[in-house]
C-alpha positions in Angstrom: 0.3 0.2 0.0 2.6 2.4 0.7 4.3 1.9 -3.1 0.9 2.3 -4.0 0.8 5.3 -2.4 4.4 6.4 -3.4 3.8 5.6 -7.0 0.8 7.9 -6.4 2.6 10.9 -5.3 5.5 10.8 -7.7 2.5 10.7 -10.3 0.8 13.6 -9.4 4.6 15.1 -8.8 5.3 14.8 -12.4 2.0 16.1 -13.8 2.4 18.6 -11.5 5.7 19.8 -12.6 4.5 19.1 -16.5 2.1 22.2 -15.2 4.2 24.3 -13.7 5.6 28.4 -14.9 8.3 27.8 -17.2 11.7 29.2 -15.1 14.1 32.1 -16.6 17.1 30.0 -18.7 20.1 30.0 -17.2 22.6 31.1 -19.7 26.5 31.5 -19.7 27.0 35.2 -19.1 28.9 37.4 -21.6 30.4 40.1 -19.3 30.4 43.4 -21.6 32.4 46.5 -20.7 29.5 48.7 -21.2 29.9 52.1 -23.1 28.2 54.7 -21.7 28.4 58.4 -20.4 26.8 59.8 -17.6 24.8 63.3 -17.9 23.5 65.8 -15.5 19.7 63.4 -15.6 20.6 60.8 -18.1 22.4 58.0 -19.1 23.5 57.2 -22.7 24.5 54.0 -23.3 25.5 51.4 -26.6 23.3 48.5 -25.0 24.6 45.3 -26.0 21.2 43.2 -25.8 19.7 45.8 -27.7 22.4 45.5 -30.2 22.2 41.6 -30.4 18.3 41.7 -31.0 18.6 44.8 -33.6 21.2 42.7 -35.9 18.7 39.6 -35.6 16.2 41.4 -37.0 18.2 43.1 -39.3 18.9 39.8 -40.8 15.7 38.5 -40.8 14.7 41.7 -43.0 12.2 42.6 -40.1 11.1 46.1 -41.0 12.2 48.9 -38.8 15.8 47.9 -39.2 16.2 47.4 -42.7 14.1 50.0 -44.8 16.3 53.6 -44.0 19.7 53.1 -43.5 20.1 51.8 -47.1 19.9 55.6 -48.0 22.4 56.5 -45.3 26.2 56.8 -45.5 27.5 55.4 -42.5 31.2 52.7 -43.4 30.4 50.3 -40.3 26.9 48.5 -41.0 28.1 47.2 -44.3 31.4 46.1 -42.4 28.9 44.6 -39.8 26.7 42.8 -42.3 29.2 41.5 -44.5 30.7 39.5 -41.0 27.3 38.8 -40.0 26.2 37.7 -43.1 26.7 33.9 -42.9 24.5 34.1 -39.9 21.3 34.5 -41.7 20.0 31.2 -41.1 20.3 31.0 -37.6 18.2 29.5 -35.5 17.1 32.9 -34.3 16.5 34.6 -37.6 14.4 32.3 -38.2 12.3 33.0 -35.3 12.0 36.4 -36.1 11.0 35.4 -39.6 8.4 33.6 -38.4 7.2 35.9 -35.0 6.5 38.5 -37.8 3.9 36.7 -39.6 2.2 36.7 -36.5 2.4 40.3 -35.9 5.2 40.8 -34.3 6.9 44.0 -34.8 10.1 46.0 -34.4 8.7 47.3 -31.4 8.4 44.4 -29.7 11.6 43.1 -30.3 13.3 46.1 -28.2 10.9 45.4 -25.5 11.8 42.1 -25.1 15.9 43.1 -25.1 15.6 45.1 -22.2 13.9 41.9 -20.3 17.4 40.2 -21.1 19.7 40.9 -18.0 23.0 42.9 -19.2 25.0 39.8 -19.7 22.5 37.6 -20.6 22.3 35.2 -18.8 18.7 34.9 -18.3 15.8 37.0 -17.7 15.7 40.6 -15.6 12.6 38.8 -14.2 10.3 35.6 -14.2 7.8 36.1 -17.0 5.3 34.4 -14.9 3.4 36.1 -14.0 3.8 38.2 -17.4 5.6 41.7 -17.2 3.4 44.4 -17.0 5.7 46.5 -19.3 6.6 43.7 -21.7 5.3 44.6 -25.5 2.1 41.8 -25.4 2.6 40.3 -28.6 4.9 37.9 -26.5 1.7 36.9 -24.0 0.5 35.2 -27.1 3.0 33.4 -28.1 3.7 31.8 -24.2 6.7 32.0 -21.6 8.0 28.9 -23.3 8.4 30.1 -26.6 9.9 33.7 -25.5 12.2 31.8 -23.1 13.4 29.7 -26.2 13.8 32.3 -28.0 16.1 34.2 -25.8 18.2 31.2 -25.7 18.1 31.8 -29.2 19.5 35.0 -28.6 22.0 34.1 -26.4 23.1 31.7 -29.2 23.5 34.4 -31.7 25.7 36.6 -29.7 28.0 33.7 -28.5 28.6 32.1 -32.3 29.2 35.6 -33.5 31.3 36.1 -31.0 29.2 40.0 -30.5 31.6 40.6 -27.5 34.4 40.9 -30.0 32.8 43.2 -32.4 31.5 45.2 -29.7 35.2 46.0 -28.4 35.8 46.6 -32.4 33.9 48.9 -33.0 34.2 51.1 -29.2 35.3 54.1 -31.2 32.7 54.8 -33.2 29.9 53.7 -30.5 32.0 56.6 -28.5 31.4 58.8 -31.0 27.6 57.7 -31.4 27.6 58.5 -27.9 28.8 61.6 -27.1 27.2 63.4 -29.9 23.8 62.7 -28.9 24.7 63.3 -25.1 26.3 67.2 -26.0 23.1 67.8 -28.1 20.6 66.4 -25.6 22.5 68.2 -22.6 22.1 71.4 -24.5 18.7 71.1 -25.6 17.1 71.6 -22.0 14.5 69.2 -23.1 15.2 67.4 -20.1 14.0 69.6 -17.3 11.0 71.1 -20.2 9.3 68.0 -20.1 10.0 67.1 -16.0 8.3 70.3 -15.5 5.7 69.9 -18.4 4.4 66.8 -16.9 5.6 66.6 -13.3 5.2 62.8 -13.3 7.6 61.8 -10.9 7.9 57.7 -12.0 10.4 59.7 -15.1 13.6 59.0 -13.2 16.6 59.6 -14.6 15.6 58.2 -18.2 18.4 55.9 -20.2 18.6 56.4 -24.0 20.4 53.5 -25.7 21.9 54.4 -29.5 21.6 51.6 -32.4 22.6 51.4 -35.6 20.6 49.3 -36.6 17.2 50.7 -35.1 16.7 52.7 -38.1 14.6 56.0 -38.6 12.2 54.3 -35.0 12.4 55.2 -31.7 11.2 53.3 -29.1 10.0 54.0 -25.4 10.1 51.1 -23.0 9.6 50.8 -18.9 11.5 48.2 -16.9 10.7 46.9 -13.8 13.3 44.8 -12.5 13.0 42.2 -9.0 13.7 45.2 -6.6 10.0 47.0 -8.5 12.3 49.6 -9.2 11.5 50.9 -12.9 14.0 51.9 -15.3 13.1 54.3 -17.9 14.9 53.8 -22.0 14.7 55.1 -25.0 16.0 53.7 -28.1 17.3 56.0 -30.6 19.2 55.9 -33.6 22.6 57.2 -34.3 22.7 61.1 -35.4 18.8 61.2 -34.1 18.0 64.4 -35.8 17.2 67.2 -32.7 13.6 67.1 -33.8 13.1 63.3 -33.1 15.2 63.6 -30.4 13.0 66.1 -28.3 9.8 64.2 -29.1 11.5 61.3 -28.4 11.9 62.2 -25.3 8.9 64.0 -24.1 7.5 60.7 -25.4 9.0 58.9 -22.0 5.5 60.5 -20.1 3.4 60.6 -22.7 4.0 56.6 -22.7 3.4 57.1 -19.3 -0.3 58.3 -19.4 -1.1 56.7 -22.9 -0.5 53.3 -21.1 -1.9 54.0 -17.7 -5.7 56.0 -19.5 -5.5 53.5 -23.0 -8.7 51.5 -21.7 -10.8 54.9 -21.8 -9.9 55.7 -25.6 -8.6 52.7 -26.9 -11.9 52.0 -28.9 -12.6 55.4 -30.3 -8.8 55.7 -31.1 -8.6 52.6 -32.3 -11.4 53.6 -34.7 -9.6 57.2 -36.0 -6.0 55.4 -36.5 -7.9 52.2 -38.7 -9.7 55.1 -40.8 -6.0 57.2 -40.9 -4.5 54.2 -42.5 -7.4 53.8 -44.9 -6.8 57.9 -46.0 -3.1 57.9 -46.0 -2.1 55.0 -47.3 -5.2 53.9 -49.7 -2.6 50.8 -51.0 -3.5 49.1 -47.7 -6.1 46.5 -47.9 -8.5 46.3 -45.2 -7.7 43.1 -44.1 -4.3 44.4 -43.5 -5.7 47.5 -41.2 -7.7 44.9 -39.5 -4.8 43.0 -38.4 -2.8 46.2 -36.8 -2.1 45.3 -32.9 -2.9 49.2 -32.5 -2.0 50.0 -28.8 -1.2 52.6 -26.4 2.1 53.2 -28.5 0.6 54.2 -31.3 -1.5 56.9 -28.5 1.9 57.7 -27.3 3.4 59.2 -30.8 0.5 60.8 -31.4 0.6 62.7 -27.9 3.9 63.4 -28.0 3.7 65.6 -31.7 1.3 67.4 -29.8 3.1 68.1 -26.7 6.1 68.5 -28.6 4.5 71.8 -30.5 4.6 72.9 -26.5 8.3 72.9 -26.2 9.0 74.6 -29.6 6.3 77.1 -28.9 8.1 78.6 -25.4 11.5 77.5 -26.4 11.4 77.9 -29.9 15.6 76.3 -31.5 16.5 78.6 -34.0 17.7 75.7 -36.0 14.2 74.4 -36.2 11.0 75.1 -38.4 8.4 78.1 -36.7 6.4 77.1 -34.4 3.8 78.1 -36.9 5.7 75.9 -39.8 5.1 72.8 -38.2 1.4 73.3 -37.1 1.4 73.9 -41.2 3.3 70.4 -41.5 1.5 68.7 -39.0 -2.0 69.9 -40.4 -1.4 67.7 -43.5 -1.1 64.5 -41.4 -3.5 64.6 -38.8 -6.3 67.6 -40.4 -6.9 70.8 -39.7 -9.7 70.0 -37.0 -7.2 67.7 -34.5 -4.5 70.3 -34.6 -6.4 73.6 -33.5 -8.1 71.5 -31.1 -4.7 69.8 -29.7 -3.0 73.6 -29.3 -6.1 75.1 -27.4 -5.9 72.0 -25.7 -2.6 72.6 -25.2 -2.5 76.3 -24.2 -5.6 75.3 -22.1 -3.0 73.1 -19.4 -0.3 75.4 -19.7 -2.3 78.5 -18.6 -3.7 77.1 -16.1 -1.3 75.0 -14.5 -2.6 76.5 -10.9 -5.7 74.7 -11.4 -3.9 71.4 -13.5 -0.8 71.6 -11.5 0.1 67.8 -13.8 -0.5 66.5 -16.9 -2.8 63.6 -15.1 -4.5 66.8 -13.8 -5.9 67.7 -17.1 -6.8 63.8 -18.2 -10.3 64.6 -18.3 -9.7 66.7 -21.0 -7.3 64.9 -23.0 -9.5 62.1 -23.3 -12.7 63.6 -24.0 -10.2 65.3 -26.9 -8.7 61.9 -27.6 -12.3 60.3 -28.0 -12.9 62.9 -30.3 -10.2 62.7 -33.0 -10.9 63.0 -36.9 -10.2 62.8 -39.8 -10.3 65.8 -42.4 -12.5 64.7 -45.3 
């Protein structure tokens, strides 16, 4: 009888283990002497995790890593891609190609990169429960499949000897970091954004530069096992001042968009689909309906609108005028939206005693988002 119960208990344990949550992979650490500079408020860095994931995605020809740099003169990219060409059939590259068919985009890949430990030895937190700030696409394929891909990323870093590539390009990487640090520190955008939004959750942002994230800017908030949240933006080297300013404002805009997404998402999704139909008539209805429209799309629009307030107040000499920029945006979002957006921003900035923080103005902002329309 004892043997029977022992066997039964053993069987139950096997069944329980089969259904238990997968554990984060434990992989051989890859130590890097990370290239970074500390500014007055921000950290400027070339993050090996982002570079490796971006290289994989470029080899897989994932949009966001391939479709802009072809027109930019940068000798480093062709040299590095020539060295990496023999890895275009690597398992990690094949996985990205398959994930693209399931709706995964560049933002989802960068989001995952930041959830990997800096030494590639595993994840910064367990993925059960699902991390609140990890791109939602990963939830669709499940924790085990995501962990398997992280193992493939580690394998790619080892197989390509990326650590050596990182060291060999140190001089070029340092130029990228110092260029952006000088502009960011001189522009005053960090202090302006802090004063405009008054959100204490954005603290000591990390600005990551990658030669492979071409023409795209990503925002990520990563919460570690200690509960501390790190704010990260991923930009491309030589990022124009206007793009950088919007990116910095995007730190705050994303927190807002994520917090109030459930309240405005139905209206915003309908607006965004109408936008696609009007400005991208070549896209089929099937394509538009498959779009994974989330709060990140709203973040970009909000950053654009709030950026106008920065331009009006600071009026940088090397930028188009406030009026010229409004004209440029009118062509994209329609007269009704831009006029109302300007009026809304002015209402907020001229009544800061009533609305000390951007969150205090949320009712008015959300009403505006719910009434977005495409100009006919």
